C-alpha positions in Angstrom: 9.4 5.8 18.4 10.6 2.6 20.1 13.5 4.6 21.6 11.0 7.1 23.1 8.9 4.3 24.5 11.9 2.6 26.0 13.1 5.9 27.6 9.6 6.5 28.9 9.5 3.1 30.5 12.9 3.5 32.1 11.8 6.9 33.5 8.6 5.5 34.8 10.5 2.7 36.5 12.8 5.2 38.1 10.0 7.3 39.3 8.3 4.3 40.9 11.5 3.3 42.6 11.9 6.8 44.0 8.3 6.7 45.4 8.9 3.2 46.9 12.2 4.3 48.5 10.6 7.4 50.1 7.7 5.3 51.4 10.1 2.8 53.0 12.2 5.7 54.5 9.2 7.4 56.0 7.9 4.1 57.5 11.4 3.4 59.0 11.4 6.9 60.5 8.0 6.3 62.1 9.2 3.0 63.5 12.3 4.6 64.9 10.3 7.3 66.5 8.2 4.7 68.2 11.2 2.8 69.4 12.8 6.0 70.6 9.7 6.8 72.7 9.9 3.3 74.2 13.6 3.7 75.0 12.9 6.9 76.7 10.0 5.4 78.7 12.2 2.5 79.7 15.2 4.7 80.5 17.4 2.8 78.0 20.0 5.4 77.1 22.1 3.1 74.8 19.0 2.2 72.7 18.0 5.8 72.7 21.4 7.0 71.4 21.6 4.2 68.7 18.0 4.9 67.5 18.4 8.6 67.4 21.6 8.2 65.5 19.9 6.1 62.9 17.0 8.5 62.6 19.4 11.4 62.1 21.1 9.6 59.3 17.8 8.8 57.6 16.5 12.4 58.0 19.9 13.7 56.8 19.6 11.6 53.6 16.1 13.0 53.1 17.1 16.6 53.5 20.1 16.2 51.2 18.1 14.5 48.5 15.3 17.0 48.7 17.8 19.9 48.4 19.3 18.4 45.3 15.9 18.4 43.7 15.4 22.1 44.2 15.7 24.3 41.2 18.7 26.6 41.1 
């Protein structure tokens, strides 16, 4: 019984960490999109390229992690 409780607590902790990580990733994507808009408005090509590169990396991680969770 104690082993099951410990395993449940570990799984619950992992699930909470996954939710937290996803929330942070989404917030960072929102912030990047706002910064990209500002870079476009200001004509700052270097900032635009750097920010879109980071956004692509974050979105790529999301897509690869989502596809790994799909049933086969």
